[in-house]
C-alpha positions as CSV (number, residue, x, y, z in Angstrom):
1,X,-21.1,11.0,6.7
2,X,-20.7,7.4,7.4
3,X,-18.9,5.5,4.5
4,X,-18.3,2.0,3.6
5,X,-14.6,1.5,3.4
6,X,-12.8,-1.4,1.7
7,X,-9.1,-1.8,2.6
8,X,-6.9,-4.3,0.8
9,X,-3.9,-5.5,2.7
10,X,-6.0,-4.8,5.8
11,X,-4.1,-7.1,8.1
12,X,-0.9,-5.3,7.7
13,X,0.8,-2.8,10.1
14,X,0.0,0.4,8.1
15,X,-3.3,-0.6,6.7
16,X,-4.6,-1.9,10.0
17,X,-3.8,1.6,11.5
18,X,-5.9,3.1,8.7
19,X,-8.7,0.8,9.4
20,X,-8.8,1.6,13.0
21,X,-8.6,5.4,12.5
22,X,-11.4,5.3,9.9
23,X,-13.6,3.1,12.2
24,X,-13.1,5.6,15.0
25,X,-14.5,8.2,12.6
26,X,-17.7,6.1,12.4
27,X,-17.2,4.3,9.0
28,X,-17.9,0.7,8.3
29,X,-14.8,-1.2,7.6
30,X,-14.2,-4.2,5.3
31,X,-10.7,-5.6,5.5
32,X,-9.3,-7.9,2.8
33,X,-6.0,-9.7,3.1
34,X,-4.5,-12.8,1.7
35,X,-4.0,-13.8,5.4
36,X,-7.7,-14.0,6.4
37,X,-6.8,-14.4,10.1
38,X,-4.9,-11.2,10.2
39,X,-7.8,-9.3,8.5
40,X,-10.2,-10.8,11.1
41,X,-7.9,-10.0,14.0
42,X,-7.9,-6.3,13.0
43,X,-11.8,-6.4,12.5
44,X,-12.2,-8.0,16.0
45,X,-9.9,-5.1,17.4
46,X,-12.3,-2.6,15.8
47,X,-15.4,-4.2,17.0
48,X,-14.1,-4.5,20.6
49,X,-13.8,-0.8,20.6
50,X,-17.3,-0.3,19.4
51,X,-16.7,0.1,15.6
52,X,-18.2,-1.8,12.7
53,X,-15.8,-4.1,10.7
54,X,-15.5,-7.4,9.0
55,X,-12.5,-9.3,7.7
56,X,-12.3,-11.4,4.6
57,X,-9.6,-13.6,2.9
58,X,-8.9,-12.3,-0.6
59,X,-6.2,-12.6,-3.1
60,X,-6.0,-9.2,-4.9
61,X,-4.6,-11.0,-8.0
62,X,-7.7,-13.2,-8.4
63,X,-10.6,-11.1,-9.9
64,X,-13.2,-13.8,-9.4
65,X,-12.4,-14.0,-5.7
66,X,-12.5,-10.2,-5.5
67,X,-15.9,-10.3,-7.1
68,X,-17.2,-12.9,-4.6
69,X,-16.0,-10.9,-1.6
70,X,-17.3,-7.8,-3.2
71,X,-20.8,-9.4,-3.2
72,X,-20.5,-10.3,0.5
73,X,-19.4,-6.8,1.5
74,X,-22.2,-5.2,-0.6
75,X,-24.7,-7.5,1.2
76,X,-23.3,-6.6,4.6
77,X,-22.6,-2.9,4.4
78,X,-23.8,-1.7,1.0
79,X,-21.8,-0.3,-1.9
80,X,-18.3,0.8,-1.5
81,X,-17.7,4.5,-0.9
82,X,-13.9,4.4,-0.3
83,X,-11.3,1.9,-1.5
84,X,-7.8,1.9,-0.1
85,X,-5.5,-0.2,-2.2
86,X,-3.0,-1.3,0.5
87,X,-2.1,-4.8,-0.5
88,X,1.5,-5.1,-1.9
89,X,5.1,-5.4,-0.8
90,X,8.3,-7.0,-1.7
91,X,9.6,-10.6,-1.3
92,X,13.0,-12.1,-0.4
93,X,13.0,-14.2,-3.5
94,X,13.1,-10.9,-5.6
95,X,15.8,-9.1,-3.5
96,X,19.3,-9.0,-4.9
97,X,22.2,-9.7,-2.4
98,X,24.3,-6.7,-3.6
99,X,23.2,-3.1,-3.9
100,X,25.3,-2.6,-7.0
101,X,27.0,-4.9,-9.5
102,X,30.0,-6.8,-8.2
103,X,32.4,-8.6,-10.4
104,X,31.3,-12.1,-11.1
105,X,27.5,-11.5,-10.3
106,X,26.5,-12.7,-13.7
107,X,28.1,-16.1,-13.0
108,X,26.9,-16.7,-9.5
109,X,24.0,-19.1,-8.5
110,X,24.7,-19.3,-4.8
111,X,23.0,-15.9,-4.1
112,X,20.4,-13.7,-5.8
113,X,21.9,-11.1,-8.2
114,X,20.3,-9.0,-10.8
115,X,21.2,-11.6,-13.3
116,X,19.4,-14.5,-11.7
117,X,16.3,-13.2,-10.1
118,X,13.7,-15.6,-11.4
119,X,11.2,-14.2,-13.9
120,X,8.3,-15.7,-11.9
121,X,9.4,-14.0,-8.7
122,X,9.8,-10.6,-10.4
123,X,6.4,-11.0,-11.9
124,X,4.8,-11.9,-8.6
125,X,6.1,-8.8,-6.9
126,X,5.3,-6.5,-9.8
127,X,1.8,-7.9,-10.2
128,X,1.1,-7.9,-6.5
129,X,1.7,-4.2,-6.3
130,X,0.4,-2.9,-9.7
131,X,-2.3,-5.5,-10.7
132,X,-3.1,-5.7,-7.0
133,X,-4.1,-2.1,-7.3
134,X,-5.7,-2.2,-10.6
135,X,-8.0,-5.2,-10.2
136,X,-9.6,-4.2,-6.7
137,X,-10.2,-0.7,-8.4
138,X,-12.1,-2.5,-11.3
139,X,-14.2,-4.4,-8.8
140,X,-15.1,-1.9,-6.2
141,X,-14.9,1.2,-8.4
142,X,-18.2,0.1,-10.1
143,X,-20.0,0.9,-6.9
144,X,-18.7,4.5,-6.9
145,X,-19.8,5.7,-10.4
146,X,-22.2,8.5,-10.2
147,X,-22.3,8.7,-6.5
148,X,-21.0,11.7,-4.5
149,X,-18.2,11.6,-2.0
150,X,-16.5,8.4,-3.3
151,X,-12.8,8.1,-3.7
152,X,-9.8,5.7,-4.1
153,X,-6.5,6.0,-2.3
154,X,-3.6,4.1,-3.6
155,X,-0.4,3.4,-1.6
156,X,2.8,4.3,-3.7
157,X,6.2,4.6,-2.0
158,X,9.4,6.5,-2.0
159,X,10.6,3.8,-4.5
160,X,8.4,5.5,-7.1
161,X,10.5,8.7,-6.9
162,X,14.0,7.3,-6.3
163,X,14.3,3.5,-6.7
164,X,16.0,1.7,-3.9
165,X,18.8,-0.7,-4.5
166,X,18.2,-4.5,-4.2
167,X,14.4,-4.4,-5.0
168,X,13.9,-3.9,-8.7
169,X,10.4,-5.3,-9.1
170,X,9.0,-3.4,-6.2
171,X,10.5,-0.2,-7.2
172,X,9.3,-0.5,-10.8
173,X,5.7,-1.5,-9.6
174,X,5.4,1.5,-7.2
175,X,6.4,3.8,-10.0
176,X,3.6,2.3,-12.0
177,X,1.1,2.8,-9.0
178,X,2.0,6.5,-9.0
179,X,1.5,6.8,-12.7
180,X,-1.7,4.7,-12.7
181,X,-3.1,6.9,-9.9
182,X,-2.8,9.9,-12.2
183,X,-4.3,7.9,-15.1
184,X,-7.3,6.7,-13.0
185,X,-7.8,10.2,-11.8
186,X,-8.2,11.5,-15.2
187,X,-10.3,8.6,-16.4
188,X,-12.7,8.5,-13.5
189,X,-13.2,12.2,-13.0
190,X,-16.4,12.1,-15.1
191,X,-17.7,9.4,-12.9
192,X,-17.3,11.7,-9.9
193,X,-14.5,9.5,-8.4
194,X,-11.3,11.1,-6.9
195,X,-8.1,9.0,-7.1
196,X,-5.1,10.0,-4.9
197,X,-2.2,8.2,-3.4
198,X,0.2,8.5,-0.5
199,X,3.9,7.7,-0.9
200,X,5.3,6.6,2.5
201,X,9.0,6.9,3.1
202,X,10.5,4.4,5.6
203,X,8.2,2.7,8.1
204,X,9.1,-0.5,10.0
205,X,6.7,-3.3,8.9
206,X,6.6,-7.1,9.0
207,X,7.9,-7.2,5.5
208,X,10.9,-5.1,5.8
209,X,11.9,-5.6,9.5
210,X,14.5,-8.2,8.6
211,X,16.2,-5.7,6.2
212,X,16.3,-3.1,8.8
213,X,17.2,-5.0,12.0
214,X,19.4,-8.1,12.5
215,X,18.2,-11.1,14.4
216,X,19.4,-9.4,17.7
217,X,17.4,-6.2,17.0
218,X,20.4,-4.2,16.0
219,X,20.1,-1.7,13.1
220,X,21.6,-3.0,9.9
221,X,24.0,-1.1,7.6
222,X,20.9,-0.4,5.4
223,X,19.1,1.2,8.2
224,X,22.0,3.5,8.8
225,X,22.1,4.6,5.2
226,X,18.3,5.3,5.2
227,X,18.5,7.3,8.4
228,X,21.3,9.4,7.1
229,X,19.3,10.2,4.0
230,X,16.2,11.1,6.0
231,X,16.5,14.7,7.3
232,X,14.3,13.9,10.3
233,X,16.7,11.1,11.2
234,X,14.1,8.4,12.2
235,X,11.5,6.0,10.7
236,X,8.1,7.1,10.5
237,X,5.2,5.9,12.8
238,X,1.9,4.4,11.3
239,X,-0.1,7.1,13.1
240,X,1.8,9.8,11.1
241,X,0.0,8.6,8.0
242,X,-3.4,9.0,9.3
243,X,-3.8,12.7,8.8
244,X,-3.0,12.4,5.1
245,X,-5.3,9.4,4.8
246,X,-8.3,11.3,6.5
247,X,-7.5,14.4,4.4
248,X,-7.4,12.8,0.9
249,X,-10.5,10.7,1.6
250,X,-12.6,13.5,2.9
251,X,-14.5,15.3,0.2
252,X,-15.2,18.3,2.4
253,X,-11.4,18.8,3.0
254,X,-10.1,17.7,-0.5
255,X,-13.0,17.7,-2.8
256,X,-11.0,19.4,-5.6
257,X,-7.9,17.3,-5.2
258,X,-7.4,14.3,-7.6
259,X,-4.3,12.7,-9.2
260,X,-2.0,13.7,-6.3
261,X,0.7,11.5,-4.9
262,X,1.6,12.9,-1.5
263,X,5.2,12.0,-0.1
264,X,5.2,11.3,3.7
265,X,8.9,10.7,4.2
266,X,10.5,12.8,6.8
267,X,12.2,14.9,4.1
268,X,13.8,11.9,2.2
269,X,12.6,13.0,-1.3
270,X,13.8,16.6,-0.6
271,X,17.4,15.6,0.4
272,X,20.1,15.5,-2.3
273,X,22.7,13.9,0.0
274,X,24.9,17.0,0.0
């Protein structure tokens, strides 16, 4: 059955892959992104292949803006059947230089350490991931109440299970996304809305590429550590998320599944390091 799908962060590497796959399945796709041009490019790619899509500039931290875009989408496609909360990410201004404390960190002001990450930057990253999931669900979830086949898919992370060094706000927020997925699943069950999440392991995206490869394209030390801790010994590919996305959003395949956070991580969460 054709669905109206709303995807936040729709201009990004992973969410654009979700959008294209669901468009191939015959669904109408509305892509929201702070970078409106990126959302529109993905929509154009879909339309060139015969799909139905539209791109919108939207700030997931601005509820009024979300309400305005919601009205446009409802006019264009009808009520939302499936929401994928894909907007999120980290930012260099909230990334510590050192993985663990080094003597003198508390006195330094020439690099970012745990002690001098600005409150505003921590708050931005935390809000982008957690409030950026909460607010679109408030807005688009209204369309789903009392209607069959509707669901929400949140994007958590391996950070929710095992926090990564250097990125405290992102790790804390993704733990919140996993917790809120379960909370929403319970709260919205009487409304007939299923809420699940996927927790990707390590995939190369625009946001993390500079942490994984140097300017000459060589793997960084961090990449080496990640791959040594990933039993499959490689990064994931966006298309390797699509089966889980399709499964969790298909009421015929997963109609009795809600409140689940599914790791897709090449074994990272199963490996003890020994």
